[in-house]
C-alpha positions as a Markdown table, in Angstrom:
| # | Residue | x | y | z |
|---|---|---|---|---|
| 1 | Met | 2.8 | -64.8 | 15.4 |
| 2 | Pro | 0.6 | -62.0 | 16.7 |
| 3 | Arg | 0.3 | -62.0 | 20.8 |
| 4 | Ser | -3.6 | -63.7 | 21.4 |
| 5 | Leu | -5.8 | -61.3 | 22.9 |
| 6 | Asp | -6.0 | -62.6 | 26.3 |
| 7 | Glu | -2.1 | -62.4 | 26.5 |
| 8 | Trp | -2.5 | -58.7 | 24.8 |
| 9 | Leu | -5.3 | -57.8 | 27.6 |
| 10 | Arg | -3.1 | -58.6 | 30.6 |
| 11 | Gly | -0.5 | -55.7 | 29.5 |
| 12 | Phe | -3.3 | -53.4 | 28.3 |
| 13 | Val | -4.9 | -53.7 | 31.9 |
| 14 | Val | -1.5 | -53.2 | 33.3 |
| 15 | Asp | 0.2 | -50.3 | 31.0 |
| 16 | Ser | -4.2 | -48.4 | 31.5 |
| 17 | Ala | -3.7 | -48.4 | 35.2 |
| 18 | Arg | -1.2 | -46.3 | 34.7 |
| 19 | Ser | -1.8 | -42.7 | 36.2 |
| 20 | Asp | -0.3 | -41.2 | 33.2 |
| 21 | Val | -2.9 | -43.3 | 31.5 |
| 22 | Thr | -5.2 | -42.8 | 33.2 |
| 23 | Asp | -5.2 | -39.0 | 33.4 |
| 24 | His | -4.9 | -39.2 | 29.5 |
| 25 | Phe | -8.1 | -41.3 | 29.3 |
| 26 | Ile | -10.1 | -39.5 | 31.8 |
| 27 | Asp | -9.1 | -36.2 | 29.2 |
| 28 | Val | -10.2 | -37.7 | 26.6 |
| 29 | Val | -13.6 | -38.2 | 28.1 |
| 30 | Val | -14.3 | -35.6 | 29.8 |
| 31 | Thr | -13.5 | -32.6 | 27.4 |
| 32 | Gly | -16.2 | -34.4 | 25.4 |
| 33 | Ile | -18.7 | -34.3 | 28.2 |
| 34 | Ser | -17.8 | -30.8 | 28.5 |
| 35 | Asp | -18.4 | -29.6 | 25.3 |
| 36 | Ser | -21.9 | -31.7 | 25.3 |
| 37 | Val | -23.0 | -30.4 | 28.3 |
| 38 | Pro | -21.8 | -27.0 | 29.4 |
| 39 | Leu | -23.2 | -27.1 | 32.7 |
| 40 | Val | -19.9 | -29.2 | 33.9 |
| 41 | Ser | -17.9 | -26.6 | 32.3 |
| 42 | Asp | -19.6 | -23.7 | 34.2 |
| 43 | Asp | -19.7 | -25.4 | 37.8 |
| 44 | Ala | -16.5 | -26.4 | 39.2 |
| 45 | Val | -17.5 | -28.7 | 41.8 |
| 46 | Leu | -19.6 | -30.7 | 39.3 |
| 47 | Arg | -16.4 | -31.5 | 36.7 |
| 48 | Glu | -14.1 | -32.4 | 40.1 |
| 49 | Glu | -17.2 | -34.9 | 40.6 |
| 50 | Val | -17.4 | -35.7 | 37.0 |
| 51 | Ile | -13.9 | -36.2 | 36.7 |
| 52 | Ser | -13.7 | -38.6 | 40.0 |
| 53 | Ser | -16.6 | -40.8 | 39.0 |
| 54 | Ile | -14.7 | -41.0 | 35.3 |
| 55 | Arg | -11.5 | -42.5 | 37.5 |
| 56 | Gly | -13.4 | -44.8 | 39.7 |
| 57 | His | -15.5 | -46.3 | 36.6 |
| 58 | Trp | -12.0 | -46.9 | 34.5 |
| 59 | Leu | -10.1 | -48.5 | 36.9 |
| 60 | Tyr | -13.4 | -50.7 | 37.9 |
| 61 | Phe | -13.6 | -51.6 | 34.4 |
| 62 | Leu | -10.0 | -52.4 | 34.1 |
| 63 | Asp | -10.1 | -55.0 | 37.0 |
| 64 | Thr | -13.1 | -56.8 | 34.9 |
| 65 | Leu | -11.0 | -56.7 | 31.8 |
| 66 | Ser | -8.9 | -60.1 | 32.9 |
| 67 | Thr | -11.9 | -62.1 | 33.6 |
| 68 | Asp | -14.2 | -63.9 | 31.6 |
| 69 | Arg | -17.4 | -63.0 | 33.0 |
| 70 | Gln | -17.8 | -59.2 | 33.2 |
| 71 | Gln | -18.9 | -58.5 | 37.4 |
| 72 | Phe | -20.2 | -54.9 | 37.6 |
| 73 | Ser | -19.7 | -53.0 | 40.2 |
| 74 | Met | -20.5 | -48.9 | 40.8 |
| 75 | Pro | -17.7 | -46.7 | 42.2 |
| 76 | Arg | -18.8 | -44.9 | 44.9 |
| 77 | Gln | -17.7 | -41.5 | 43.2 |
| 78 | Ala | -20.2 | -42.4 | 40.2 |
| 79 | Thr | -23.1 | -42.2 | 42.8 |
| 80 | Thr | -21.7 | -39.3 | 44.8 |
| 81 | Leu | -21.8 | -37.4 | 41.4 |
| 82 | Val | -25.3 | -38.5 | 41.4 |
| 83 | Arg | -26.7 | -37.3 | 44.3 |
| 84 | Thr | -24.7 | -34.0 | 43.6 |
| 85 | Ile | -27.0 | -33.7 | 40.5 |
| 86 | Ala | -30.6 | -34.3 | 42.0 |
| 87 | His | -28.9 | -31.7 | 44.8 |
| 88 | Arg | -28.5 | -29.0 | 42.4 |
| 89 | Gly | -32.1 | -29.3 | 41.6 |
| 90 | Met | -31.1 | -30.5 | 37.8 |
| 91 | Glu | -33.1 | -33.2 | 35.6 |
| 92 | Val | -31.9 | -36.7 | 35.2 |
| 93 | Thr | -31.7 | -35.8 | 31.3 |
| 94 | Val | -28.7 | -34.0 | 33.0 |
| 95 | Leu | -26.9 | -37.2 | 33.9 |
| 96 | Leu | -28.5 | -38.8 | 30.4 |
| 97 | Lys | -26.4 | -36.3 | 28.7 |
| 98 | Ile | -23.7 | -36.9 | 30.9 |
| 99 | Tyr | -23.5 | -40.4 | 30.1 |
| 100 | Arg | -24.3 | -40.3 | 26.1 |
| 101 | Ala | -21.4 | -37.8 | 25.7 |
| 102 | Ala | -19.3 | -40.3 | 27.7 |
| 103 | Tyr | -20.1 | -43.6 | 25.6 |
| 104 | Lys | -18.6 | -40.9 | 22.8 |
| 105 | Gly | -15.3 | -40.3 | 24.6 |
| 106 | Val | -14.9 | -43.9 | 25.6 |
| 107 | Phe | -15.4 | -45.0 | 22.0 |
| 108 | Ser | -13.1 | -42.1 | 20.6 |
| 109 | Tyr | -10.4 | -43.4 | 23.5 |
| 110 | Leu | -10.4 | -47.2 | 22.7 |
| 111 | Thr | -10.7 | -46.6 | 18.7 |
| 112 | Glu | -7.2 | -44.8 | 19.6 |
| 113 | Val | -5.6 | -47.9 | 21.7 |
| 114 | Ser | -6.8 | -50.0 | 18.9 |
| 115 | Asn | -4.7 | -47.7 | 16.0 |
| 116 | Ala | -1.9 | -47.9 | 18.0 |
| 117 | Leu | -1.5 | -51.0 | 17.6 |
| 118 | Glu | 1.6 | -52.8 | 16.3 |
| 119 | Arg | 2.2 | -55.8 | 14.3 |
| 120 | Asp | 3.0 | -58.8 | 16.5 |
| 121 | Asp | -0.4 | -57.3 | 18.6 |
| 122 | Pro | -4.1 | -58.9 | 18.0 |
| 123 | Ser | -6.1 | -57.0 | 15.3 |
| 124 | Pro | -7.4 | -54.1 | 15.6 |
| 125 | His | -10.9 | -55.1 | 14.9 |
| 126 | Asp | -10.7 | -58.2 | 17.8 |
| 127 | Val | -9.3 | -55.4 | 20.2 |
| 128 | Leu | -11.8 | -52.9 | 19.4 |
| 129 | Ala | -14.6 | -55.0 | 19.1 |
| 130 | Phe | -13.6 | -56.9 | 22.5 |
| 131 | Leu | -13.3 | -53.5 | 24.5 |
| 132 | Trp | -16.1 | -51.7 | 23.4 |
| 133 | Thr | -18.8 | -54.6 | 23.8 |
| 134 | Arg | -17.5 | -54.7 | 27.6 |
| 135 | Gly | -17.4 | -51.1 | 27.9 |
| 136 | Glu | -20.5 | -50.6 | 26.3 |
| 137 | Arg | -22.5 | -53.1 | 28.7 |
| 138 | Trp | -20.5 | -51.4 | 31.6 |
| 139 | Leu | -22.2 | -48.2 | 30.6 |
| 140 | Asp | -25.2 | -49.6 | 30.2 |
| 141 | Glu | -25.7 | -51.3 | 33.4 |
| 142 | Ser | -24.2 | -48.2 | 34.9 |
| 143 | Ile | -26.7 | -46.0 | 33.8 |
| 144 | Asp | -29.5 | -48.2 | 34.7 |
| 145 | Gln | -28.3 | -48.2 | 38.2 |
| 146 | Leu | -27.6 | -44.4 | 38.6 |
| 147 | Ile | -31.2 | -43.5 | 37.5 |
| 148 | Glu | -32.3 | -45.9 | 40.4 |
| 149 | Val | -29.7 | -43.8 | 42.6 |
| 150 | Phe | -31.2 | -40.2 | 41.4 |
| 151 | Tyr | -35.0 | -41.0 | 41.9 |
| 152 | Ala | -34.1 | -42.4 | 45.1 |
| 153 | Glu | -32.3 | -39.2 | 46.3 |
| 154 | Arg | -34.8 | -36.6 | 44.8 |
| 155 | Ala | -37.6 | -38.7 | 46.8 |
| 156 | Ala | -35.2 | -37.5 | 49.6 |
| 157 | Ile | -34.9 | -34.2 | 49.2 |
| 158 | Thr | -38.7 | -33.5 | 47.9 |
| 159 | Asp | -40.1 | -32.6 | 51.1 |
| 160 | Val | -42.5 | -28.8 | 50.9 |
| 161 | Ala | -40.6 | -27.2 | 53.0 |
| 162 | Arg | -37.1 | -27.5 | 51.8 |
| 163 | Arg | -38.3 | -27.0 | 47.9 |
| 164 | Arg | -39.8 | -24.1 | 49.2 |
| 165 | Gln | -36.7 | -23.1 | 51.0 |
| 166 | Arg | -34.4 | -23.8 | 47.7 |
| 167 | Ala | -36.6 | -21.9 | 45.8 |
| 168 | Ile | -36.3 | -18.6 | 47.6 |
| 169 | Ile | -33.1 | -19.2 | 47.8 |
| 170 | Asp | -32.7 | -19.3 | 44.1 |
| 171 | Ala | -35.1 | -16.8 | 43.4 |
| 172 | Val | -32.4 | -14.5 | 45.4 |
| 173 | Ile | -29.7 | -15.2 | 43.7 |
| 174 | Ala | -31.1 | -14.8 | 40.3 |
| 175 | Gly | -31.9 | -11.7 | 41.8 |
| 176 | Glu | -35.8 | -12.0 | 41.2 |
| 177 | Thr | -38.2 | -9.6 | 43.3 |
| 178 | Ile | -39.5 | -10.6 | 46.0 |
| 179 | Asp | -41.1 | -9.6 | 49.6 |
| 180 | Ala | -38.2 | -9.7 | 51.9 |
| 181 | Thr | -40.3 | -10.3 | 54.9 |
| 182 | Val | -42.7 | -13.0 | 53.3 |
| 183 | Ala | -39.2 | -14.8 | 52.6 |
| 184 | Ser | -37.5 | -13.8 | 56.0 |
| 185 | Asn | -40.4 | -16.3 | 57.7 |
| 186 | Thr | -40.8 | -19.0 | 55.4 |
| 187 | Leu | -36.9 | -19.6 | 55.5 |
| 188 | Arg | -36.7 | -19.0 | 59.6 |
| 189 | Tyr | -33.5 | -16.0 | 58.1 |
| 190 | Pro | -33.8 | -12.6 | 58.7 |
| 191 | Leu | -32.9 | -12.0 | 54.8 |
| 192 | Thr | -32.8 | -7.7 | 56.1 |
| 193 | Gln | -29.6 | -8.1 | 58.4 |
| 194 | Trp | -25.8 | -8.2 | 57.2 |
| 195 | His | -25.2 | -11.4 | 55.6 |
| 196 | Thr | -21.8 | -13.6 | 55.5 |
| 197 | Ala | -22.2 | -15.9 | 52.5 |
| 198 | Ala | -19.9 | -18.9 | 52.1 |
| 199 | Ile | -19.9 | -22.0 | 50.8 |
| 200 | Ala | -17.7 | -25.2 | 52.4 |
| 201 | Trp | -17.0 | -28.6 | 50.8 |
| 202 | Met | -14.7 | -31.7 | 51.6 |
| 203 | Asp | -11.4 | -32.1 | 49.9 |
| 204 | Asp | -11.7 | -35.4 | 49.1 |
| 205 | Pro | -13.9 | -36.4 | 46.0 |
| 206 | Asp | -14.7 | -39.7 | 48.0 |
| 207 | Val | -15.9 | -38.1 | 51.2 |
| 208 | Ser | -20.2 | -37.7 | 51.0 |
| 209 | Asp | -20.6 | -35.3 | 54.5 |
| 210 | Thr | -22.9 | -32.5 | 54.0 |
| 211 | Ser | -23.5 | -33.0 | 58.2 |
| 212 | Thr | -20.0 | -32.1 | 59.0 |
| 213 | Leu | -20.1 | -28.8 | 56.9 |
| 214 | Ile | -23.7 | -27.9 | 58.6 |
| 215 | Ala | -21.9 | -28.2 | 61.9 |
| 216 | Val | -19.2 | -25.7 | 60.4 |
| 217 | Ala | -21.2 | -23.3 | 59.4 |
| 218 | Ser | -23.1 | -23.6 | 63.2 |
| 219 | Ser | -19.7 | -23.4 | 64.5 |
| 220 | Leu | -18.8 | -20.2 | 63.0 |
| 221 | Ala | -21.9 | -18.3 | 63.1 |
| 222 | Ser | -21.5 | -19.3 | 67.4 |
| 223 | Asp | -18.0 | -17.6 | 66.6 |
| 224 | Leu | -19.9 | -14.2 | 65.2 |
| 225 | Gly | -22.1 | -14.3 | 68.2 |
| 226 | Thr | -25.3 | -15.2 | 65.8 |
| 227 | Ser | -27.8 | -17.9 | 66.0 |
| 228 | Ser | -29.5 | -17.2 | 62.4 |
| 229 | Val | -27.9 | -19.6 | 60.0 |
| 230 | Leu | -29.4 | -20.6 | 56.9 |
| 231 | Thr | -27.5 | -23.9 | 55.2 |
| 232 | Ala | -28.6 | -25.6 | 51.4 |
| 233 | Pro | -26.9 | -28.8 | 50.7 |
| 234 | Val | -26.1 | -28.5 | 47.2 |
| 235 | Gly | -24.3 | -31.8 | 46.4 |
| 236 | Ala | -22.6 | -35.1 | 48.3 |
| 237 | Arg | -19.6 | -33.0 | 49.9 |
| 238 | Asp | -20.9 | -29.0 | 49.6 |
| 239 | Val | -23.4 | -27.0 | 51.4 |
| 240 | Trp | -24.1 | -23.0 | 50.7 |
| 241 | Phe | -24.4 | -21.1 | 54.1 |
| 242 | Trp | -25.4 | -17.5 | 55.1 |
| 243 | Leu | -24.9 | -16.5 | 58.5 |
| 244 | Ala | -27.0 | -13.2 | 59.4 |
| 245 | Thr | -25.8 | -10.3 | 61.9 |
| 246 | Ala | -27.6 | -7.1 | 63.2 |
| 247 | Thr | -24.3 | -5.6 | 62.7 |
| 248 | Pro | -21.4 | -5.4 | 60.3 |
| 249 | Pro | -19.5 | -8.9 | 61.5 |
| 250 | Asp | -15.5 | -9.0 | 61.7 |
| 251 | Val | -14.0 | -11.1 | 58.5 |
| 252 | Asp | -11.0 | -12.2 | 60.7 |
| 253 | Val | -13.3 | -14.4 | 62.6 |
| 254 | Val | -13.8 | -16.2 | 59.1 |
| 255 | Arg | -10.0 | -16.8 | 58.8 |
| 256 | Ser | -9.4 | -18.0 | 62.3 |
| 257 | Val | -10.8 | -21.2 | 61.8 |
| 258 | Ile | -8.1 | -22.2 | 59.3 |
| 259 | Lys | -6.1 | -24.9 | 61.3 |
| 260 | Pro | -9.5 | -27.2 | 62.5 |
| 261 | Leu | -10.8 | -27.1 | 58.7 |
| 262 | Gln | -7.1 | -27.8 | 57.3 |
| 263 | Asp | -7.2 | -30.7 | 60.3 |
| 264 | Asn | -11.0 | -32.1 | 58.7 |
| 265 | Gly | -10.1 | -31.9 | 54.8 |
| 266 | Ile | -12.6 | -28.9 | 54.4 |
| 267 | His | -12.5 | -25.7 | 52.4 |
| 268 | Leu | -14.5 | -22.3 | 53.0 |
| 269 | Val | -15.0 | -19.5 | 50.8 |
| 270 | Thr | -16.8 | -16.7 | 51.7 |
| 271 | Gly | -18.0 | -13.3 | 50.0 |
| 272 | Ile | -17.6 | -9.7 | 51.6 |
| 273 | Pro | -20.5 | -9.5 | 54.2 |
| 274 | Ala | -23.2 | -6.7 | 53.3 |
| 275 | Pro | -26.4 | -5.8 | 54.2 |
| 276 | Gly | -30.1 | -7.1 | 53.1 |
| 277 | Leu | -31.1 | -9.3 | 49.4 |
| 278 | Ala | -28.3 | -8.0 | 47.5 |
| 279 | Gly | -26.0 | -8.7 | 50.2 |
| 280 | Phe | -27.3 | -11.8 | 50.6 |
| 281 | Arg | -26.6 | -12.5 | 46.9 |
| 282 | Gly | -23.4 | -10.7 | 46.3 |
| 283 | Gly | -21.7 | -12.6 | 48.7 |
| 284 | His | -23.0 | -15.7 | 47.5 |
| 285 | Leu | -21.7 | -14.7 | 44.0 |
| 286 | Gln | -18.4 | -13.7 | 45.2 |
| 287 | Ala | -18.2 | -16.6 | 47.1 |
| 288 | Gln | -19.2 | -19.3 | 43.9 |
| 289 | Ala | -16.2 | -16.8 | 42.2 |
| 290 | Val | -13.7 | -17.5 | 44.3 |
| 291 | Gln | -14.6 | -21.7 | 44.5 |
| 292 | Gln | -14.0 | -21.4 | 41.2 |
| 293 | Leu | -10.4 | -19.7 | 41.1 |
| 294 | Val | -9.3 | -21.7 | 43.5 |
| 295 | Leu | -10.2 | -25.5 | 42.3 |
| 296 | Pro | -7.7 | -25.9 | 39.8 |
| 297 | Ala | -5.0 | -24.8 | 42.2 |
| 298 | Ala | -2.0 | -27.6 | 43.6 |
| 299 | Asp | -2.7 | -26.7 | 47.4 |
| 300 | Ile | -6.4 | -25.3 | 48.3 |
| 301 | Pro | -6.0 | -23.0 | 51.1 |
| 302 | Ala | -8.7 | -23.9 | 54.0 |
| 303 | Val | -9.9 | -20.9 | 53.8 |
| 304 | Val | -10.1 | -17.5 | 51.2 |
| 305 | Val | -12.0 | -14.5 | 51.5 |
| 306 | Tyr | -13.2 | -12.7 | 48.1 |
| 307 | Ser | -11.3 | -9.3 | 49.2 |
| 308 | Asp | -8.4 | -11.0 | 49.4 |
| 309 | Val | -8.1 | -12.2 | 46.0 |
| 310 | Glu | -11.2 | -10.0 | 44.3 |
| 311 | Leu | -8.8 | -8.7 | 41.3 |
| 312 | Leu | -7.8 | -12.4 | 40.7 |
| 313 | Cys | -11.2 | -13.9 | 40.3 |
| 314 | Leu | -12.4 | -10.4 | 37.9 |
| 315 | Thr | -9.4 | -11.8 | 36.0 |
| 316 | Asp | -9.7 | -15.1 | 35.7 |
| 317 | Gly | -9.4 | -15.7 | 32.0 |
| 318 | Ser | -7.1 | -16.8 | 29.9 |
| 319 | Arg | -4.4 | -18.7 | 31.5 |
| 320 | Asp | -2.1 | -17.7 | 28.7 |
| 321 | Leu | -2.4 | -14.1 | 28.7 |
| 322 | Arg | -2.4 | -14.6 | 33.0 |
| 323 | Arg | 1.1 | -16.3 | 32.9 |
| 324 | Ala | 2.1 | -13.8 | 30.7 |
| 325 | Met | 1.1 | -10.9 | 32.8 |
| 326 | Ile | 2.8 | -12.7 | 36.1 |
| 327 | Ala | 6.4 | -13.4 | 34.0 |
| 328 | Arg | 6.4 | -9.4 | 32.9 |
| 329 | Glu | 5.6 | -8.0 | 36.4 |
| 330 | Ile | 7.5 | -10.5 | 38.8 |
| 331 | Gly | 9.0 | -13.0 | 36.6 |
| 332 | Pro | 12.3 | -12.5 | 38.3 |
| 333 | Leu | 10.8 | -13.0 | 42.1 |
| 334 | Cys | 9.6 | -16.5 | 40.6 |
| 335 | Thr | 12.4 | -18.4 | 40.3 |
| 336 | Asp | 12.9 | -22.0 | 42.1 |
| 337 | Asp | 15.9 | -20.1 | 44.1 |
| 338 | Lys | 14.1 | -21.1 | 47.8 |
| 339 | Ser | 14.9 | -17.2 | 48.9 |
| 340 | Met | 12.4 | -15.8 | 46.4 |
| 341 | Thr | 9.8 | -17.0 | 48.6 |
| 342 | Pro | 10.4 | -14.6 | 51.6 |
| 343 | Ile | 10.6 | -12.0 | 49.1 |
| 344 | Arg | 7.2 | -12.1 | 47.4 |
| 345 | Glu | 5.9 | -13.0 | 50.8 |
| 346 | Thr | 7.2 | -9.4 | 52.1 |
| 347 | Leu | 6.5 | -7.5 | 49.2 |
| 348 | Leu | 3.1 | -8.5 | 49.4 |
| 349 | Ala | 2.4 | -7.9 | 52.7 |
| 350 | Tyr | 4.5 | -4.3 | 52.5 |
| 351 | Leu | 2.1 | -3.5 | 49.5 |
| 352 | Ala | -1.3 | -4.3 | 51.2 |
| 353 | Thr | 0.0 | -1.5 | 54.1 |
| 354 | Arg | 2.7 | 0.7 | 52.3 |
| 355 | Asn | 4.5 | 0.4 | 55.9 |
| 356 | Val | 8.1 | -1.3 | 57.0 |
| 357 | Glu | 7.2 | -1.3 | 60.8 |
| 358 | Glu | 3.8 | -3.2 | 60.0 |
| 359 | Thr | 4.7 | -6.1 | 57.3 |
| 360 | Ala | 7.4 | -6.5 | 60.1 |
| 361 | Ser | 5.0 | -7.2 | 62.9 |
| 362 | Thr | 2.5 | -9.5 | 60.3 |
| 363 | Leu | 5.5 | -11.3 | 59.2 |
| 364 | Phe | 7.2 | -11.4 | 62.8 |
| 365 | Val | 10.6 | -10.4 | 61.9 |
| 366 | His | 13.0 | -7.3 | 62.1 |
| 367 | Lys | 12.2 | -4.1 | 60.2 |
| 368 | Asn | 15.7 | -4.3 | 59.2 |
| 369 | Thr | 14.8 | -7.9 | 57.4 |
| 370 | Val | 11.8 | -6.1 | 55.4 |
| 371 | Arg | 14.0 | -3.5 | 54.2 |
| 372 | Tyr | 16.2 | -5.8 | 53.1 |
| 373 | Arg | 14.1 | -7.8 | 51.1 |
| 374 | Leu | 11.7 | -5.2 | 49.5 |
| 375 | Gly | 15.1 | -3.8 | 48.3 |
| 376 | Lys | 16.2 | -7.0 | 47.0 |
| 377 | Ala | 12.7 | -7.1 | 45.5 |
| 378 | Glu | 13.1 | -3.1 | 44.0 |
| 379 | Glu | 16.5 | -4.6 | 42.8 |
| 380 | Leu | 15.0 | -7.5 | 41.1 |
| 381 | Leu | 12.1 | -5.9 | 39.4 |
| 382 | Gly | 14.2 | -3.1 | 38.1 |
| 383 | His | 11.9 | -0.1 | 39.1 |
| 384 | Pro | 10.6 | 1.6 | 42.4 |
| 385 | Leu | 8.4 | -0.3 | 44.5 |
| 386 | Ser | 6.0 | 2.2 | 43.9 |
| 387 | Glu | 5.8 | 1.7 | 40.4 |
| 388 | Arg | 2.7 | -0.7 | 38.8 |
| 389 | Ala | 2.3 | -1.6 | 42.4 |
| 390 | Thr | -1.0 | -3.0 | 41.4 |
| 391 | Glu | 0.1 | -5.1 | 39.0 |
| 392 | Val | 2.6 | -6.4 | 40.8 |
| 393 | Asp | 0.0 | -7.2 | 44.0 |
| 394 | Leu | -2.2 | -8.7 | 41.5 |
| 395 | Ala | 0.6 | -10.9 | 40.4 |
| 396 | Leu | 2.2 | -11.8 | 43.7 |
| 397 | Arg | -1.4 | -13.0 | 45.1 |
| 398 | Tyr | -1.9 | -15.6 | 42.0 |
| 399 | Val | 1.6 | -17.1 | 43.0 |
| 400 | Ala | 1.0 | -16.7 | 46.5 |
| 401 | Leu | -2.3 | -18.9 | 45.6 |
| 402 | Phe | -1.2 | -21.1 | 43.1 |
| 403 | Gly | 2.7 | -21.3 | 43.6 |
| 404 | Val | 5.2 | -20.7 | 40.9 |
| 405 | Glu | 4.6 | -24.4 | 39.3 |
| 406 | Ala | 1.3 | -23.0 | 37.9 |
| 407 | Leu | 3.6 | -20.5 | 35.5 |
| 408 | Arg | 5.7 | -23.4 | 33.9 |
């Protein structure tokens, strides 16, 4: 005798809350959204917040399935996503496109569930009809409330000064021709000086706190000996900012803030300091490239400077081609053997200077230890370290950032 729908639902809720099942549901829905709304694919932070929002919706939705009466509760992750859309300067149509694509993705997943039912389960028609009725009602309620959130957030950021500031920033980044003096006066920021462009964001998608990120920008400006800071919150948990200095700044100052950022769950990426409008724009585009590169990493570093990963940014294309290149260049150094880690670290440090003594000083080890590790690396690679140094360096930088697990 087939199980009743209520009995089946209890098991469905438990199974569906498992992380692997939840991840599959998210993958189905996000794939549809990315295909329909290219903005989501192109914006790494926005995509991450879409994923977090879908996860929140799914878990809240499952909680309601075991009750006769559906009680809607908006997950915090969903409002965070909408606030980010508003801060990005996007229209409400972007939100509607995302949820329209989500409708299709959810229906596709629920159809998949009903098609997988076994003989002693309720009929596929009854299961799909029940789940989709609940799911459609949930999505309708979500859209109604989130549209209100969007317009409330938009109203909070529509003051004339902030709109003019953002318009100038967008124009410079787009490469439009503007008067640097006039724009500097409007922004109250010297566009003719040297710029260190950065992006900071909170690690936890559920944390909305741009004030802390703005404080990071101010603190870093103080460390660089300047009071010229331009900040632009572009989401609920990420901020663009620029620091202006009269002379080229010391990039090592940026690297020195790693510990306090780690303690507060904050990530910071920067471009290469450069002067004028070109430096303002170029540094920001570099910071965006770094953010796009590191967001998929399992353990994102607290601070990443573009100059340290430039080649990785330039080659950030096909994952399969990248893996093949790394396996070809340094495959023997990427085994699960823990003794390979110091060998990779030593070789990477050595390739930056080609000097054993400087490498030993950087790693705080004896120079004979460096020589031993380099000899071992050369033996495993099967060629002198002077050969294919650029390719080996690139591969080592990738593994240092993403870990050997990324090659599996």
